[in-house]
MIDOSE-1310 file (N, C-alpha, C; in nm, 2 decimals, decimal comma, always signed):
residues 113
xxxx	+1,23/-1,19/+0,88/+1,21/-1,08/+0,80/+1,15/-0,97/+0,88; +1,20/-0,85/+0,86/+1,15/-0,73/+0,92/+1,06/-0,65/+0,83; +0,96/-0,59/+0,87/+0,87/-0,51/+0,79/+0,93/-0,37/+0,77; +0,97/-0,33/+0,65/+1,04/-0,21/+0,62/+0,94/-0,09/+0,61
xxxx	+0,87/-0,06/+0,71/+0,77/+0,04/+0,71/+0,82/+0,18/+0,76; +0,78/+0,29/+0,70/+0,81/+0,42/+0,74/+0,69/+0,50/+0,77; +0,67/+0,54/+0,89/+0,54/+0,62/+0,93/+0,54/+0,76/+0,87; +0,43/+0,79/+0,81/+0,41/+0,93/+0,76/+0,31/+1,00/+0,85
xxxx	+0,23/+0,93/+0,92/+0,14/+0,98/+1,02/+0,10/+0,87/+1,11; +0,02/+0,90/+1,22/-0,02/+0,79/+1,31/-0,10/+0,68/+1,23; -0,17/+0,72/+1,13/-0,26/+0,63/+1,06/-0,20/+0,57/+0,93; -0,09/+0,62/+0,88/-0,04/+0,57/+0,75/+0,12/+0,55/+0,76
xxxx	+0,16/+0,44/+0,71/+0,30/+0,41/+0,69/+0,32/+0,36/+0,55; +0,44/+0,38/+0,49/+0,47/+0,34/+0,36/+0,58/+0,24/+0,36; +0,59/+0,16/+0,25/+0,70/+0,06/+0,25/+0,73/+0,03/+0,10; +0,85/-0,02/+0,07/+0,88/-0,07/-0,06/+0,80/-0,20/-0,09
xxxx	+0,82/-0,26/-0,21/+0,74/-0,38/-0,25/+0,73/-0,48/-0,14; +0,61/-0,52/-0,11/+0,59/-0,63/-0,01/+0,53/-0,75/-0,09; +0,56/-0,86/-0,04/+0,51/-0,99/-0,09/+0,41/-1,05/+0,00; +0,35/-1,16/-0,04/+0,25/-1,23/+0,04/+0,31/-1,26/+0,18
xxxx	+0,44/-1,30/+0,19/+0,50/-1,34/+0,32/+0,50/-1,22/+0,42; +0,49/-1,10/+0,37/+0,49/-0,98/+0,46/+0,36/-0,95/+0,53; +0,25/-1,01/+0,48/+0,12/-0,98/+0,53/+0,10/-1,02/+0,68; +0,15/-1,13/+0,73/+0,14/-1,16/+0,87/+0,23/-1,07/+0,95
xxxx	+0,34/-1,02/+0,90/+0,42/-0,92/+0,97/+0,35/-0,79/+0,98; +0,27/-0,75/+0,88/+0,20/-0,63/+0,89/+0,10/-0,64/+1,00; +0,03/-0,75/+1,02/-0,06/-0,77/+1,13/+0,01/-0,76/+1,26; +0,12/-0,83/+1,27/+0,20/-0,83/+1,39/+0,25/-0,68/+1,43
xxxx	+0,27/-0,60/+1,33/+0,31/-0,46/+1,35/+0,19/-0,37/+1,38; +0,07/-0,43/+1,38/-0,05/-0,35/+1,42/-0,13/-0,29/+1,31; -0,09/-0,32/+1,18/-0,17/-0,26/+1,07/-0,30/-0,34/+1,05; -0,40/-0,27/+1,00/-0,53/-0,33/+0,98/-0,57/-0,33/+0,83
xxxx	-0,50/-0,25/+0,75/-0,53/-0,24/+0,61/-0,40/-0,22/+0,53; -0,40/-0,27/+0,40/-0,29/-0,25/+0,31/-0,34/-0,19/+0,18; -0,26/-0,10/+0,13/-0,29/-0,04/-0,01/-0,17/-0,07/-0,09; -0,20/-0,14/-0,20/-0,10/-0,18/-0,30/-0,10/-0,08/-0,41
xxxx	+0,00/+0,01/-0,43/+0,01/+0,11/-0,53/+0,09/+0,07/-0,65; +0,14/-0,05/-0,66/+0,23/-0,10/-0,76/+0,15/-0,18/-0,87; +0,16/-0,14/-0,99/+0,09/-0,22/-1,10/+0,16/-0,36/-1,11; +0,07/-0,46/-1,14/+0,12/-0,60/-1,16/+0,23/-0,60/-1,27
xxxx	+0,33/-0,68/-1,25/+0,44/-0,71/-1,35/+0,52/-0,59/-1,38; +0,51/-0,48/-1,31/+0,60/-0,36/-1,33/+0,74/-0,40/-1,32; +0,77/-0,48/-1,22/+0,91/-0,53/-1,20/+0,95/-0,66/-1,26; +0,86/-0,71/-1,35/+0,89/-0,83/-1,42/+0,81/-0,95/-1,36
xxxx	+0,84/-1,06/-1,41/+0,76/-1,18/-1,37/+0,78/-1,23/-1,23; +0,89/-1,19/-1,17/+0,92/-1,23/-1,03/+0,84/-1,15/-0,93; +0,78/-1,03/-0,97/+0,71/-0,95/-0,88/+0,58/-1,02/-0,84; +0,54/-1,03/-0,71/+0,41/-1,10/-0,68/+0,30/-1,01/-0,73
xxxx	+0,19/-1,08/-0,78/+0,08/-1,01/-0,83/-0,01/-0,96/-0,72; -0,10/-0,87/-0,75/-0,18/-0,81/-0,65/-0,28/-0,92/-0,60; -0,32/-1,01/-0,68/-0,41/-1,12/-0,64/-0,34/-1,21/-0,53; -0,21/-1,24/-0,55/-0,14/-1,32/-0,45/-0,13/-1,24/-0,32
xxxx	-0,10/-1,11/-0,33/-0,08/-1,03/-0,21/-0,22/-1,01/-0,14; -0,32/-0,99/-0,22/-0,46/-0,98/-0,16/-0,50/-1,10/-0,09; -0,48/-1,22/-0,15/-0,51/-1,34/-0,08/-0,44/-1,36/+0,05; -0,31/-1,33/+0,06/-0,23/-1,34/+0,18/-0,28/-1,23/+0,28
xxxx	-0,31/-1,11/+0,23/-0,36/-1,01/+0,32/-0,49/-1,05/+0,39; -0,58/-1,10/+0,31/-0,71/-1,14/+0,36/-0,70/-1,26/+0,46; -0,61/-1,35/+0,42/-0,59/-1,47/+0,51/-0,53/-1,42/+0,65; -0,45/-1,31/+0,64/-0,39/-1,26/+0,77/-0,49/-1,17/+0,85
xxxx	-0,61/-1,14/+0,79/-0,70/-1,06/+0,85/-0,70/-0,91/+0,82; -0,62/-0,88/+0,71/-0,61/-0,74/+0,67/-0,72/-0,70/+0,57; -0,76/-0,58/+0,57/-0,84/-0,52/+0,46/-0,74/-0,48/+0,35; -0,77/-0,51/+0,22/-0,67/-0,49/+0,11/-0,74/-0,40/+0,01
xxxx	-0,66/-0,31/-0,05/-0,70/-0,23/-0,16/-0,59/-0,22/-0,26; -0,63/-0,23/-0,39/-0,54/-0,22/-0,50/-0,56/-0,09/-0,58; -0,47/+0,00/-0,58/-0,47/+0,12/-0,65/-0,34/+0,14/-0,72; -0,32/+0,07/-0,84/-0,20/+0,08/-0,91/-0,18/+0,22/-0,97
xxxx	-0,06/+0,28/-0,96/-0,03/+0,41/-1,02/+0,11/+0,40/-1,08; +0,12/+0,49/-1,18/+0,25/+0,50/-1,25/+0,35/+0,57/-1,16; +0,48/+0,54/-1,18/+0,58/+0,60/-1,09/+0,60/+0,75/-1,12; +0,58/+0,80/-1,24/+0,61/+0,94/-1,26/+0,50/+1,04/-1,25
xxxx	+0,38/+0,98/-1,25/+0,26/+1,07/-1,25/+0,14/+1,00/-1,18; +0,08/+1,08/-1,09/-0,04/+1,03/-1,02/-0,15/+1,13/-1,05; -0,25/+1,08/-1,12/-0,36/+1,16/-1,17/-0,44/+1,22/-1,05; -0,52/+1,32/-1,08/-0,61/+1,37/-0,98/-0,71/+1,27/-0,93
xxxx	-0,75/+1,18/-1,02/-0,85/+1,08/-0,99/-0,78/+0,97/-0,89; -0,65/+0,94/-0,92/-0,58/+0,85/-0,83/-0,56/+0,91/-0,70; -0,53/+1,03/-0,69/-0,51/+1,10/-0,56/-0,64/+1,10/-0,49; -0,75/+1,13/-0,56/-0,88/+1,14/-0,49/-0,92/+1,00/-0,44
xxxx	-0,89/+0,89/-0,51/-0,92/+0,76/-0,47/-0,83/+0,72/-0,35; -0,71/+0,76/-0,35/-0,62/+0,74/-0,23/-0,67/+0,81/-0,11; -0,72/+0,93/-0,13/-0,78/+1,00/-0,01/-0,90/+0,93/+0,04; -0,98/+0,88/-0,05/-1,10/+0,80/-0,01/-1,06/+0,68/+0,07
xxxx	-0,96/+0,61/+0,02/-0,91/+0,49/+0,09/-0,86/+0,53/+0,23; -0,79/+0,64/+0,24/-0,74/+0,68/+0,37/-0,85/+0,71/+0,47; -0,96/+0,76/+0,42/-1,08/+0,79/+0,50/-1,16/+0,66/+0,54; -1,17/+0,57/+0,45/-1,26/+0,46/+0,47/-1,20/+0,33/+0,52
xxxx	-1,07/+0,30/+0,50/-1,01/+0,18/+0,54/-0,98/+0,18/+0,69; -0,99/+0,06/+0,75/-0,95/+0,05/+0,89/-0,80/+0,09/+0,91; -0,78/+0,16/+1,02/-0,65/+0,22/+1,05/-0,58/+0,15/+1,16; -0,45/+0,14/+1,16/-0,35/+0,21/+1,07/-0,34/+0,13/+0,94
xxxx	-0,30/+0,21/+0,84/-0,29/+0,16/+0,70/-0,14/+0,15/+0,66; -0,10/+0,05/+0,58/+0,03/+0,03/+0,53/+0,01/+0,04/+0,38; +0,07/+0,14/+0,31/+0,07/+0,15/+0,16/+0,21/+0,12/+0,11; +0,21/+0,05/-0,01/+0,34/+0,02/-0,06/+0,34/+0,03/-0,22
xxxx	+0,46/+0,05/-0,27/+0,49/+0,04/-0,41/+0,63/-0,01/-0,43; +0,70/+0,03/-0,53/+0,83/-0,03/-0,55/+0,93/+0,02/-0,44; +0,93/+0,15/-0,41/+1,02/+0,20/-0,31/+0,95/+0,27/-0,20; +0,83/+0,30/-0,21/+0,75/+0,37/-0,11/+0,73/+0,52/-0,15
xxxx	+0,80/+0,56/-0,26/+0,79/+0,70/-0,30/+0,65/+0,73/-0,36; +0,60/+0,65/-0,45/+0,46/+0,68/-0,50/+0,36/+0,69/-0,39; +0,36/+0,59/-0,30/+0,27/+0,60/-0,19/+0,28/+0,72/-0,11; +0,40/+0,77/-0,09/+0,43/+0,89/-0,02/+0,37/+1,01/-0,10
xxxx	+0,40/+1,01/-0,23/+0,35/+1,12/-0,31/+0,20/+1,13/-0,31; +0,13/+1,01/-0,32/-0,01/+1,01/-0,31/-0,06/+1,06/-0,18; +0,00/+1,03/-0,07/-0,04/+1,08/+0,06/-0,02/+1,23/+0,07; +0,09/+1,28/+0,03/+0,11/+1,43/+0,03/+0,01/+1,50/-0,05
xxxx	-0,02/+1,45/-0,17/-0,12/+1,52/-0,26/-0,26/+1,50/-0,20; -0,29/+1,39/-0,14/-0,42/+1,37/-0,08/-0,44/+1,47/+0,04; -0,33/+1,50/+0,11/-0,34/+1,59/+0,23/-0,36/+1,74/+0,18; -0,31/+1,77/+0,06/-0,33/+1,90/+0,00/-0,46/+1,93/-0,06
x	-0,55/+1,83/-0,07/-0,68/+1,85/-0,13/-0,77/+1,93/-0,04
């Protein structure tokens, strides 16, 4: 399995939905933190839960943050929290959602603050 990450900056890359099995790959790719922007069960019962991903991330040595956001709208509070995570988490950071678009939008909006 290859990690489908796309770099937005030296400190942040985005990816589509990742599962627990991708966490060791994230470490191998040099990431130190993961932000999960996808709400649990958004994709149905086959989507891994944030608790499953968090456990795998921590077992792999990653710092994990869960900031679920809706696909069509990211609130000012969610953007502010994403900006805080970008500042505080160990870098580089890998953020993911269903396709990577939400994570990208959060990043763009956080940069405009």
